[in-house]
Residue, then its C-alpha position, 0 to 999 in steps of 0.5 A: m499499500i501507498d500513500t501518496v498526499f500533498y498538502d500546502i500549509g500556505y502562509g509563505f515563510m511562515g508556513r514553512i516554519a510551521n510545517r517544519l515544526f509540527v504539520r511534517r511532524e503530525i502528518e508522520r505520526i498519523f501515517r505510523y499510527r495507521e501503518l500499525q494498525i493495518r498490520r494489526e488487523l491483517a494479521l488476525y488474517v494471518e493463521 
């Protein structure tokens, strides 16, 4: 499974700072959690 995410913070320079400090990490955290949950769900079907 491959996820492709496109996002734009906007707000110019301040948006780029916010992205580096907060947004990018939060998006990565969300997808790590999603991966973990998918692996757990799929593990239920493995014999």
